[in-house]
C-alpha positions as CSV (number, residue, x, y, z in Angstrom):
1,X,-24.3,-10.3,8.8
2,X,-22.6,-12.8,11.0
3,X,-25.7,-15.1,10.9
4,X,-25.8,-15.0,7.1
5,X,-22.1,-15.8,6.8
6,X,-22.5,-18.5,9.4
7,X,-25.3,-20.1,7.4
8,X,-23.1,-20.1,4.3
9,X,-20.2,-21.7,6.2
10,X,-22.6,-24.4,7.5
11,X,-23.4,-25.3,3.9
12,X,-19.7,-26.2,3.3
13,X,-20.1,-29.9,4.3
14,X,-22.5,-30.4,1.4
15,X,-20.1,-29.0,-1.1
16,X,-17.3,-31.1,0.4
17,X,-19.5,-34.2,0.0
18,X,-20.1,-33.4,-3.7
19,X,-16.4,-32.8,-4.2
20,X,-15.5,-36.1,-2.6
21,X,-18.1,-38.0,-4.7
22,X,-16.8,-36.4,-7.9
23,X,-13.2,-37.2,-6.9
24,X,-14.0,-40.8,-6.1
25,X,-15.9,-41.1,-9.5
26,X,-12.8,-40.0,-11.3
27,X,-10.5,-42.2,-9.2
28,X,-11.2,-45.3,-11.2
29,X,-10.3,-43.6,-14.5
30,X,-7.0,-44.3,-16.1
31,X,-5.6,-41.1,-17.6
32,X,-3.0,-41.1,-20.4
33,X,0.3,-39.2,-19.7
34,X,-0.8,-36.5,-22.1
35,X,-4.0,-35.9,-20.2
36,X,-2.1,-35.9,-16.9
37,X,0.2,-33.2,-18.2
38,X,-2.8,-31.1,-19.4
39,X,-4.5,-31.5,-16.0
40,X,-1.3,-30.4,-14.1
41,X,-0.8,-27.4,-16.4
42,X,-4.4,-26.4,-15.9
43,X,-4.2,-26.8,-12.1
44,X,-1.0,-24.9,-11.6
45,X,-1.2,-22.2,-14.3
46,X,-1.1,-18.8,-12.5
47,X,-3.9,-17.4,-14.6
48,X,-5.9,-20.5,-15.5
49,X,-9.6,-20.3,-15.3
50,X,-10.3,-23.8,-14.0
51,X,-8.6,-25.0,-10.9
52,X,-5.9,-22.3,-11.0
53,X,-5.8,-19.0,-9.3
54,X,-8.7,-16.6,-9.4
55,X,-7.6,-14.1,-12.1
56,X,-9.7,-11.2,-10.9
57,X,-8.4,-11.5,-7.3
58,X,-4.8,-11.7,-8.5
59,X,-5.2,-8.6,-10.6
60,X,-6.9,-6.7,-7.8
61,X,-4.0,-7.5,-5.4
62,X,-1.3,-6.5,-7.9
63,X,-3.3,-3.4,-8.8
64,X,-3.7,-2.3,-5.2
65,X,0.0,-3.0,-4.5
66,X,1.2,-0.9,-7.5
67,X,-1.1,2.0,-6.6
68,X,0.1,1.8,-3.0
69,X,3.7,1.9,-4.0
70,X,3.2,4.9,-6.3
71,X,1.3,6.9,-3.7
72,X,3.8,5.9,-0.9
73,X,6.6,7.2,-3.0
74,X,4.8,10.4,-3.9
75,X,4.0,11.0,-0.2
76,X,7.5,10.1,1.1
77,X,10.1,11.6,-1.2
78,X,10.2,15.1,0.5
79,X,10.6,13.7,4.1
80,X,13.1,11.1,2.8
81,X,15.2,13.8,1.2
82,X,15.2,15.9,4.3
83,X,15.8,13.1,6.9
84,X,17.6,10.4,4.9
85,X,19.5,12.5,2.3
86,X,17.8,10.5,-0.5
87,X,14.4,11.0,-2.0
88,X,14.3,7.3,-2.8
89,X,15.1,5.9,0.6
90,X,11.6,4.7,1.5
91,X,10.5,3.6,-1.9
92,X,13.7,1.5,-2.5
93,X,13.1,-0.4,0.7
94,X,9.4,-0.8,0.1
95,X,10.0,-2.0,-3.5
96,X,12.4,-4.6,-2.2
97,X,9.8,-5.9,0.3
98,X,7.2,-5.8,-2.4
99,X,9.2,-7.9,-4.8
100,X,10.0,-10.5,-2.1
101,X,6.4,-10.3,-0.9
102,X,5.0,-11.1,-4.4
103,X,7.4,-14.0,-4.7
104,X,6.2,-15.3,-1.3
105,X,2.6,-14.7,-2.3
106,X,2.8,-16.9,-5.4
107,X,4.9,-19.5,-3.6
108,X,2.3,-19.8,-0.9
109,X,-0.5,-20.0,-3.5
110,X,0.9,-23.5,-4.2
111,X,1.0,-24.6,-0.5
112,X,-2.2,-26.5,0.4
113,X,-3.9,-24.3,3.0
114,X,-4.8,-27.4,5.1
115,X,-1.2,-27.6,6.1
116,X,-1.7,-24.5,8.3
117,X,-3.8,-26.6,10.7
118,X,-0.5,-27.8,12.0
119,X,0.9,-24.3,12.4
120,X,-2.1,-22.8,14.3
121,X,-0.8,-23.3,17.8
122,X,2.9,-22.8,17.1
123,X,2.2,-19.6,15.2
124,X,0.2,-18.2,18.1
125,X,3.0,-19.2,20.5
126,X,5.6,-17.5,18.4
127,X,3.5,-14.3,18.2
128,X,3.1,-14.1,22.0
129,X,6.8,-14.9,22.5
130,X,7.9,-12.1,20.2
131,X,5.5,-9.7,22.0
132,X,7.1,-10.6,25.3
133,X,10.5,-9.9,23.7
134,X,9.3,-6.5,22.7
135,X,8.0,-5.8,26.2
136,X,11.3,-6.9,27.8
137,X,13.3,-4.7,25.3
138,X,11.1,-1.7,26.2
139,X,12.0,-2.1,29.9
140,X,15.6,-1.1,29.0
141,X,14.6,1.8,26.7
142,X,13.3,5.3,27.3
143,X,11.6,5.2,23.9
144,X,9.1,2.4,23.8
145,X,8.9,0.6,20.4
146,X,6.4,-1.8,18.9
147,X,8.8,-3.6,16.7
148,X,11.9,-5.8,16.9
149,X,15.1,-4.7,15.1
150,X,16.9,-7.7,13.5
151,X,19.9,-6.2,11.7
152,X,18.6,-3.8,9.1
153,X,15.0,-5.2,9.3
154,X,12.3,-4.1,11.7
155,X,9.6,-6.6,12.5
156,X,6.2,-5.3,13.5
157,X,5.2,-8.0,15.9
158,X,1.5,-7.1,16.0
159,X,1.2,-8.0,12.3
160,X,2.3,-11.5,13.1
161,X,-0.2,-11.6,16.0
162,X,-3.1,-10.6,13.8
163,X,-2.4,-13.5,11.4
164,X,-1.8,-15.9,14.3
165,X,-5.2,-15.1,15.9
166,X,-7.0,-15.5,12.6
167,X,-5.3,-18.8,11.9
168,X,-5.8,-20.2,15.4
169,X,-9.5,-19.3,15.5
170,X,-10.1,-20.7,12.1
171,X,-8.4,-23.9,13.2
172,X,-10.3,-24.1,16.5
173,X,-13.7,-23.2,15.0
174,X,-13.4,-25.7,12.2
175,X,-12.7,-28.5,14.8
176,X,-15.5,-27.5,17.1
177,X,-17.9,-25.8,14.8
178,X,-21.0,-27.5,16.0
179,X,-20.1,-26.6,19.6
180,X,-19.2,-22.9,19.1
181,X,-22.5,-21.7,20.4
182,X,-21.5,-23.0,23.9
183,X,-19.5,-21.0,26.4
184,X,-16.9,-23.7,26.8
185,X,-15.9,-24.0,23.1
186,X,-17.0,-20.6,21.7
187,X,-16.7,-17.9,24.3
188,X,-14.0,-19.1,26.7
189,X,-11.3,-19.6,24.1
190,X,-12.0,-16.1,22.8
191,X,-11.7,-14.6,26.3
192,X,-8.4,-16.3,26.9
193,X,-7.0,-15.1,23.5
194,X,-8.2,-11.5,24.1
195,X,-6.9,-11.3,27.7
196,X,-3.4,-12.6,26.9
197,X,-3.0,-10.6,23.7
198,X,-4.4,-7.4,25.2
199,X,-2.2,-7.7,28.2
200,X,0.9,-8.0,26.1
201,X,-0.1,-5.2,23.8
202,X,-0.9,-3.0,26.9
203,X,2.6,-3.5,28.2
204,X,4.2,-2.4,24.9
205,X,2.0,-0.1,24.8
206,X,0.1,-0.6,21.6
207,X,-3.6,0.4,22.2
208,X,-4.6,0.5,18.5
209,X,-3.3,-3.1,18.3
210,X,-5.6,-4.1,21.2
211,X,-8.6,-2.6,19.3
212,X,-7.7,-4.4,16.0
213,X,-6.9,-7.7,17.6
214,X,-10.1,-7.5,19.7
215,X,-12.2,-6.8,16.6
216,X,-10.5,-9.7,14.8
217,X,-11.4,-12.1,17.6
218,X,-15.0,-10.9,17.6
219,X,-15.3,-11.2,13.8
220,X,-13.9,-14.7,13.8
221,X,-16.1,-15.9,16.7
222,X,-19.1,-14.3,15.0
223,X,-18.4,-16.1,11.8
224,X,-18.1,-19.4,13.7
225,X,-21.6,-18.9,15.1
226,X,-21.1,-17.6,18.6
227,X,-24.4,-16.0,19.7
228,X,-24.5,-12.2,19.6
229,X,-25.6,-11.9,23.2
230,X,-22.1,-12.9,24.3
231,X,-20.6,-10.0,22.4
232,X,-22.9,-7.5,24.2
233,X,-21.8,-9.0,27.6
234,X,-18.2,-8.8,26.5
235,X,-18.5,-5.2,25.4
236,X,-20.1,-4.2,28.7
237,X,-17.4,-6.0,30.7
238,X,-14.6,-4.5,28.5
239,X,-16.1,-1.0,29.0
240,X,-16.1,-1.5,32.7
241,X,-12.5,-2.7,32.8
242,X,-11.4,0.3,30.7
243,X,-13.3,2.7,32.9
244,X,-11.6,1.3,36.1
245,X,-8.2,1.5,34.5
246,X,-8.8,5.1,33.4
247,X,-9.9,6.2,36.8
248,X,-6.9,4.5,38.5
249,X,-4.4,6.1,36.1
250,X,-3.5,2.9,34.3
251,X,-4.2,4.3,30.9
252,X,-2.1,7.5,31.0
253,X,-0.6,6.8,27.6
254,X,-3.9,6.0,26.0
255,X,-5.6,9.1,27.5
256,X,-2.8,11.2,26.1
257,X,-3.7,9.9,22.6
258,X,-7.3,11.1,23.2
259,X,-6.1,14.7,23.7
260,X,-7.3,16.8,20.9
261,X,-9.6,14.1,19.4
262,X,-12.3,15.9,17.4
263,X,-10.7,19.3,18.0
264,X,-8.1,19.5,15.2
265,X,-9.9,22.6,13.7
266,X,-11.1,24.0,17.0
267,X,-7.9,24.5,18.9
268,X,-8.0,27.2,21.6
269,X,-4.5,27.0,23.2
270,X,-0.9,26.6,22.0
271,X,-0.8,23.2,23.6
272,X,-3.9,22.1,21.7
273,X,-2.4,23.5,18.5
274,X,0.7,21.3,18.9
275,X,-1.3,18.3,20.0
276,X,-3.5,18.3,16.9
277,X,-0.8,19.3,14.5
278,X,-0.7,16.0,12.5
279,X,-4.5,15.5,12.4
280,X,-5.1,19.1,11.5
281,X,-2.7,19.0,8.6
282,X,-4.3,15.7,7.5
283,X,-7.6,17.5,7.3
284,X,-5.9,20.4,5.4
285,X,-4.6,17.9,2.9
286,X,-7.9,16.2,2.4
287,X,-9.8,19.5,2.0
288,X,-7.3,21.1,-0.4
289,X,-7.6,18.1,-2.7
290,X,-11.1,19.1,-3.7
291,X,-13.0,17.0,-6.2
292,X,-10.2,16.2,-8.7
293,X,-7.1,16.8,-6.6
294,X,-3.9,18.9,-7.1
295,X,-2.3,16.2,-9.4
296,X,0.0,13.3,-8.7
297,X,3.1,14.5,-6.9
298,X,1.7,18.0,-6.3
299,X,0.8,17.7,-2.6
300,X,1.8,20.7,-0.5
301,X,1.2,19.1,3.0
302,X,3.9,16.4,2.5
303,X,6.6,19.1,2.5
304,X,7.2,18.9,6.2
305,X,3.7,20.0,7.3
306,X,2.1,16.6,7.7
307,X,4.4,14.5,9.9
308,X,5.2,10.9,8.7
309,X,3.1,11.2,5.5
310,X,4.5,7.8,4.3
311,X,3.0,5.9,7.2
312,X,-0.5,6.1,8.7
313,X,-1.5,9.3,7.0
314,X,-0.5,8.4,3.5
315,X,-4.2,8.4,2.4
316,X,-4.4,12.1,3.3
317,X,-1.8,12.7,0.6
318,X,-3.8,10.5,-1.8
319,X,-6.9,12.7,-1.2
320,X,-4.8,15.9,-1.7
321,X,-3.2,14.7,-5.0
322,X,-6.1,12.7,-6.5
323,X,-9.0,14.4,-5.0
324,X,-12.3,13.0,-3.8
325,X,-12.8,11.1,-7.1
326,X,-9.4,9.4,-7.0
327,X,-9.7,8.6,-3.3
328,X,-13.2,7.1,-3.9
329,X,-12.0,5.0,-6.7
330,X,-9.2,3.5,-4.5
331,X,-11.7,2.8,-1.8
332,X,-13.9,1.1,-4.3
333,X,-11.0,-1.1,-5.4
334,X,-10.3,-2.0,-1.8
335,X,-14.0,-2.9,-1.4
336,X,-14.0,-5.1,-4.5
337,X,-10.8,-6.8,-3.4
338,X,-12.3,-7.7,0.0
339,X,-15.6,-8.7,-1.6
340,X,-13.9,-10.9,-4.2
341,X,-11.7,-12.6,-1.5
342,X,-14.7,-13.3,0.7
343,X,-16.7,-14.6,-2.2
344,X,-13.9,-17.0,-3.1
345,X,-13.5,-18.2,0.5
346,X,-17.2,-18.8,1.0
347,X,-16.9,-21.4,-1.7
348,X,-14.1,-23.2,-0.1
349,X,-14.4,-27.0,0.3
350,X,-14.3,-26.9,4.1
351,X,-15.0,-24.7,7.1
352,X,-11.3,-24.1,7.8
353,X,-10.7,-22.6,4.4
354,X,-13.8,-20.5,4.6
355,X,-13.0,-19.2,8.1
356,X,-9.3,-18.6,7.4
357,X,-9.9,-16.8,4.1
358,X,-12.8,-14.7,5.3
359,X,-10.8,-13.7,8.4
360,X,-7.8,-12.6,6.4
361,X,-9.9,-10.5,4.0
362,X,-11.9,-9.0,6.9
363,X,-8.6,-7.8,8.5
364,X,-7.9,-5.8,5.4
365,X,-11.3,-4.3,5.3
366,X,-11.2,-3.5,9.0
367,X,-7.9,-1.7,8.8
368,X,-8.9,0.3,5.7
369,X,-12.0,1.6,7.6
370,X,-10.2,2.4,10.8
371,X,-7.4,4.2,9.0
372,X,-9.8,6.4,7.1
373,X,-11.6,7.2,10.4
374,X,-8.3,8.2,12.0
375,X,-7.1,10.5,9.2
376,X,-10.5,12.3,9.2
377,X,-10.5,12.7,13.0
378,X,-13.4,10.4,13.6
379,X,-11.1,8.2,15.7
380,X,-8.2,9.2,17.9
381,X,-4.8,9.5,16.3
382,X,-3.3,6.0,16.8
383,X,-1.0,3.8,14.7
384,X,-3.3,2.1,12.3
385,X,-1.6,1.5,8.9
386,X,-3.4,1.5,5.5
387,X,-2.8,-2.0,3.9
388,X,-0.5,-1.9,0.9
389,X,-0.1,1.9,1.1
390,X,1.6,2.7,4.4
391,X,5.4,2.2,4.6
392,X,6.4,-0.9,6.4
393,X,8.2,-4.0,5.1
394,X,7.0,-6.6,7.6
395,X,3.4,-5.4,7.3
396,X,3.6,-5.6,3.5
397,X,5.2,-9.1,3.6
398,X,2.5,-10.4,5.9
399,X,-0.2,-9.0,3.8
400,X,1.1,-10.4,0.6
401,X,1.7,-13.8,2.3
402,X,-1.9,-13.8,3.5
403,X,-3.1,-13.0,0.0
404,X,-1.1,-16.1,-1.2
405,X,-3.1,-18.2,1.3
406,X,-6.4,-16.8,-0.1
407,X,-5.1,-17.5,-3.6
408,X,-4.5,-21.2,-2.7
409,X,-8.0,-21.4,-1.3
410,X,-9.2,-20.1,-4.7
411,X,-7.5,-23.0,-6.4
412,X,-9.9,-25.5,-5.0
413,X,-12.9,-23.2,-4.4
414,X,-16.2,-24.1,-6.1
415,X,-16.5,-20.9,-7.9
416,X,-16.9,-19.9,-11.6
417,X,-14.0,-17.7,-12.4
418,X,-14.8,-15.0,-14.9
């Protein structure tokens, strides 16, 4: 897959050359004020079919966002009423971030994505700095957290780090694309990024963040053309390091998250019953939904059986209320969204646009897959949110902002919009 995408990315210079030739051919033309106004309206119309935004992609993003808000509210109102004295506590906050996020998304759709070249290094530095702040804050707390509290707002720092990694690697790979097969330019930078990011996430601790960031780095390097043999070596080396840390007791917190993995329905002790409580009730919710579901708002597991149903396990409530058919339709919509975004970005005028856009869309697809594997007990119960569905303002803002960047790429992509 990486090789096919890399071949498509390598064809970008040809498209760029054609674009520059066409642009230079038009440069000598004198346009009347009326034609200039028509051209500007066509370029910046939100739903224009020429050089404007990709209509299908915009509708898919808005559609997923609306469905996510509806399902998050349905999953959250019982626990909100019980713990916050208001059934609308979570949805009001999420709606606020959604409105702001949509405004940011459309605003960023007008910002030339080439500008982010200048922000690649600073963004990564800010992400690492904020992670250090979280680590230092946890040293003074008995309850480790993965976010920063700034007034009434909590910032999930790992969300910023994911974007920063994608941006930096897109920037680096576009500058040294012809050298990415070498160890110096392709492998070494990836190792440095992985080691620093993983170490900071380990100190939080945030092991699911390590997995996601590691996979993002691997995907970006694969798209840039780094040979697959290096990934095999890296996987073997990473496995050895994890084994040593596990034996020496450095992964106590991570090992505790493995307790009960795959045993949610096969508990044999009271301790195992308590350990697998959330995952077991997630499976109960998925199973009770059947083919067609119990109906929107009719979930039983969200009434204090399934802990934190508005967060990482919101899709279990989706399965219970909408059934297999409804859940499958939502996953298909996610797949189409990711496919459409990747298709747009593969037609970008340069490697930076292609790598940046494909990386952002790959992050969404990756998190959807990992979240589904967690709620079905195929992966250990870790904090992996479902994009656009799980409660979290900073995550939603980052996602919508990233979709704005992809939308800007679509403005100049060589693609027939239908």
